[in-house]
N, C-alpha and C positions, 0 to 999 in steps of 0.2 A: 777175439770176437770178429765177426765179419764187419768190415769197415769201409771208409772212404778208400769209402769204407776203409854153520856153526862155528865159527871162529876163524880168524885169520891164521895162516901158517906162521909159526913163531920166527922163522928166519926167511930172508929173501932167497937164499940159495935153495932152500927146500921148495919154495913156491916155484922157482924157475925150473927145478928138476921135475916136479910133479905135473906141471901144467904145460911144459914146453914153451914157456915164454922166451922171447928173444931178448938180447941185451937192450937196454934202454937207448933209443936213438933220439938225439937232440936236434936233428936237422930240421930246417924250416919248411922243406917241401913235403907235400902230401905223399904218403908212402903207400902206393898201390899194392905192393907186396904184403904189407901188414894188413890192409883191408881184406885181401884175398885169404890170408892166413887165418884171420879171426873168423871169417865166414866158414871156411872149410873145417876149422876146428869145432866150432859150435854146432855146425850142421852135420857133423860126422855121426855115423851110426852108434859110436860108443857113447854118445850123449842121449840116445834113445828118444830123440824128438823133443827133449826138454819140457815134458809135460809138467804143469804146475803141481808141486807137492811130491814129485817122484825124484829118484836118485839122479837122473840126467839133468834135471833143473838145478838141483843142489850143486852138482859138479860145474854147471855153467855159471852159477852165481860165484863160486869160488874162483873160477877162471877170470871172470870180470874183476872181482875184488883184488886178485893178485896183480893185475895190470894197473889198476888204480893205485895200489900200494907202491908199485915201482915208479909211478909218476910222482910219488910223494904228495898225493892229495890228502886232505884231511878226512879221516873216517867219520861218518855221521850216522852210523847205525846204532845197534844196541851195544852197550858196555864197551865203548871205545873201538868197536869193529866197524867194518863197512856194511854189515848185514843187519837188516831190520826184519825180524821174523814175525809171522802172523799165521793164525789158523783159519781154515776156511772149509766150506762144504763144496765139493767139486760139482761141476755140471755133469749130469748123467753118470753118477758114481758107479763103482763096481758093485756096491750094495747100499741099500737105504741107510742113511745116518752116517755114512763114511765121512770122516774128517781127516784133512791133510794139513801139513805145515809147509808154507812157502816162505820166501824171503825177498825183500827188495835189496838192491845194492845201492848204497848212497854215499856220495863223497862231495866235498866242498873244495873249491878253489877260490881263495880270498881275492877280492877285487882291489884295485889300486886306490880307489877313492877313500881318502883318510879322514875327511871332514864331512859333517852333516850325516844324513841318513844313508847308510851303505846300501841297504836293500839287497835282495837276491833274485836271480833268475833261475828257474828250474828248467833244466834241459833233460827231457825224459823220453823213454820208450820202454816197451816190454821185451824181455829176453826169452820168455817161455814160448813153447810151441804146442803142437798137437799130440806129441808123444807116440805111443805105439799101441798096437792091438793088445787088448787085455787090460789096459789101464782105463780109468775114468775118461770119458769121451768129451773133450772140450770143443767139439765141432768138426770132427774128421769127415772128409768126403773122398770119393774116388773119382778117377777119370781115366780116359784112354791114354793119357800121356805118361802114366806111371806103369811100371811092371806089375802084373797082376798079383805076384806073390810078395810084393814089398809091404812089410808090416810096420815100417817106421816112417813117420811123417817128419822129415828133417827140418822143415820150416826155415829155409835159408833166406828167402826174401821177407817172410813174415815170421820172425823179424830179426834174424841174425845179421842181416845187412845193416840195420839201424844200430845194432850193438857195435859193429865194426866202425861205423861212422862216429858214434859217440866216443869210443876209445881213441880214435884218431883226432877228433876235435879237442878232446881233453889234452892230448899230447901237444897239439899246436898252440893251445893257450898256455900250457905249462912252460913251453920253451920260448914263448914270446913272439911267435909268428903272428898271433892275434892277441889283442889286449882286452882285458875285461875290467871296466871301471867298477861295476857292481860285482858282488859275489856270485859265483856260479855253483849251483847245486846239480850235480849229475846224478840222476835217479833212474835206475833201471828196474822196472817193475816186474814182479813175479805174478803168476796166475792171472794174467790179463784175460786169457782165453776162457777162464771160468767165471767171467762177470766183472772184469776190471777190478778185481779184488785187491791187487797190490797197490794201485793208485789210491783207492779208498783207504787202505791201511796207512799209507803215507800221509794223506791229508788229515786223517784222524789223529796222527801223532807226528807232525812235521819236524824235520831237522831244524828249520827256521820258522818261526811263527808266520802264519799266512798274512798277517797284517804287515809283515816285512817282506813279503814275496811280491815282487813287482809284476811278474809275468811268468807264464809257463809255455814252453815250446815243446811239442811232442813230435816224434818221428815214426813213420809207418811205411813199410814196403818201398824202400828206396833203391832196390837193386834191379828192378825190371824196366820194361818199356825203354829200350835203348834210344838215346837221343831226345826223349820226350822231357819237356820241362815239368817241374813238380806242380802239385795242386795243393790248395789249402782247404781246411775245414775250421771254421770258427773265427774268421778274420773280423767279423762284426763285434767281437767281444771288446775291442778297443779301436778307437780311431787311429791309434799309433801303428797298427799292423800294416795297413797298405803303404804308409810312408816308409816304414822300415824295410818292407819287401822291395819297394821301388828303388831304394838306395842300394840294397844288396844286389838286385838285378843289374843295376847300372855298373856296379863294380865288377861283376862276374860275367856280364854279357848274356844273362839269361832272361827269361820272361815267365815268372811264376804266375800261375793262374789263380785268381781269387774265385774259388769254385763254390764252396758252401759257407754261408754267412754264420749259421749257428752250429755249435758243437752238438753232436748226437751222443747218446749213451752207448757208444760202440768202441771207444778206445780211451786211453788214459788221460786225455785232457778234460774229460767230462766233470769229475768231482771238483777240480779246481774252478771251473766255470761256475758250477752251482754255488760255490762259496765266494764268488765275486772277484776271482783272479782272472785277468785277461789271459786267455788260453787258446792256442791254435795248434793244429796239426799240419805238418808238411809231409807229403807222401804221394802215393798213387792209389787208384781204386783197386778193388779185388780183380785179379786176373784168372785165367783158366787153371793156373797151378795152385792158387790160394787154398789152403786147408786140404791139400791133397799130397800124396807121396811124391808127386812130381815137382814139388817146391824144393829143389836140390841145388847145391852150389854151382853145378855146371850150367844152370839156367840163367845165372845172373850176368850182368854186364859190368865188369870191374872197371873199365875206363869211365863209365858213367858214375860209378861210386866215387871216383876221384873228384869230378867236378861238383857232384852233389855234396861231398864233404866240404869243399870250399864254400859252396853256397850256404850250407848250414852254419859253418863257422862265421861267415860274414854276417848272416842274420843275427846270430848271437852277439857278435861284437857291436853291431848297430844298436841292438836292443839294450845291451849292457851299458852303452855310452850315452843313452838319451839324457838330456839335461834334466827333464822332469819325468817323474814316474808315469807310466802309461795309465790313462784313465779307463775305468771300466764303463762300458757303454750300454749295458742291457739290464732289463728288469728280470730278475731270476726268482721272484717270489712264487711263481707257479711251476718252477722246475722241480722234478721229482728227485729227492735226495737219497735215492737208493738204486740198486740194479737188481734185476731179476732174470733168471735163465729158465729155459724150458725144463719141466719136471719129467723124469722118467716114469714109465708105467709102474715100475716096481715101487717108486717113491709114492705115487698116488695111492696104490693099494696099501702100503705101510701106514699111510695117514688115515686109513679107514674110509677112503672115497671109492666110488665106482671106477672100474678100470677105464671106462670111456671118458672120464672127466679130464679136461685139459686144465693145466695149472702152471703157474710160474713160481719158481722157488726164489726167495729173496737171497741174494748172494752177498750183498754188502749194504751198509747203511751209514750215512754221515752222522757223526755224533752231534754236531752243532746244527740240528735241524728238527723240525716238528715230527719228522718220521721216526727219529730216534726215541725209543720208549713205546712207540705204537707198533713198530715192526721189528722183528728179530730175524737174524740170519737163520734160514731154514724154514721160515713161514711159507706156506703155500697160498698164493693168491688165486682164487677160483672165479670171482665175479668182479667186474669193473663197471661202475655206473649201472648196476642192476642187470648187466648182461653177462652171461657165462662166456668164458674165454673161447676164442676160436683161433685157428691157425694164423700166425703172423702177429699176434698180440704182444710179442716180446718187445717190439719197439713202438707199436701203436699206442701203448699205454702212456708213453711220454708225450705224444701229441695231445692226447686227451687231457693230461694234466696241464699242459701249457695253455690249452684253450679255455680252461675254466676261468670264470670271472674271479677277480680277487676276493669278492665277498662269498664265493662258493668254495666248496671243497670237493676233492675227488673221493668218491665212496668206493670202498673195497670190501670184499668179503674174504676173510683170511682164516686159514686153518692152522692152528698152533697146537702141537701135541694131540692131534685128533679132535680138538674142540674148535668149532667154527665161531667166528666173531666178526662184527662189522666195525670198520674204522673209517675216519674221514680225514684226508690229508689236504 
């Protein structure tokens, strides 16, 4: 989204052969060559842009899982694997009613704290991209920086760069360069570009109960803007974030910008925030290459990936070593516990509506919310607070929900299976 914006191979030798993994390196220094290798592999044309629910994304998930397995992290997906599968309805599908299957990649590294409440820190990011022409469209754009006949959106900065950093951070903690007192859950989300679907799927069925999840750190677009310090979104979710960042900055010589206080429903920290988990994103805003075919490996700054890897690892170490669990600082009673994406004209017609009707399609719903049971994935929202939808309402609806008084509700007109109904959230 625009932002601050099936089983594991049976043997390690097979995984190394099929994915091109390098032998496990236990050194303590950050491996720039490995960062470059991960980005170039995941953003290669053979992965077809890693669109959620398509073969390229599945191959990317397996590549990530193989590396986590080599690091001997604990699998935390389905049936003893690293993969957590879920079904979803894509943004701007190839045909109305299309359903696809994606997967999160989830692993746990146990903490050193042996007494008291262990708790867990989720370190997450999305690994999917925009895919290629002919697939469901998760927000592809064109620009003059790309070749006119390029039909694959390789999504190197958004978000293969973050995948590379997470894999390197996991290695650094696994080998003891950094130390985690609390458990670390490395969660790489699928189908983020289709409405943060993977993050919602994880929060609906977490590897560790959310009551034992102390915080969530999300990563976005870490390979661009050479020399520029990182920015944050969601630092107001806990008073601990500014202090953690200040200590990490002091250790690494950086100056992280506290940019946006509240999380927005535009990347994977959002569902954690809605359920009261301190959640923050580290990254950069959209650039001219975002969601275009020009987001390729050659456009990234790999020396910057090195120091950003160290900063991320330092933030995680500081967070995981806090004496007390970070407190949650915001009132989320009026936050909307779902995501919705723009509906295609074909979907509008298939729902029995006029072609000129603007609608939002529900992409994901939090189970532990008042929205669950009132909204279903695939519902079309056509009216908000008595007003028909207009351009730009994909995010405006969240502001409207937040501004409602606690005694009020947000009124929606929803079309389910061709039948229109009213609900109040």
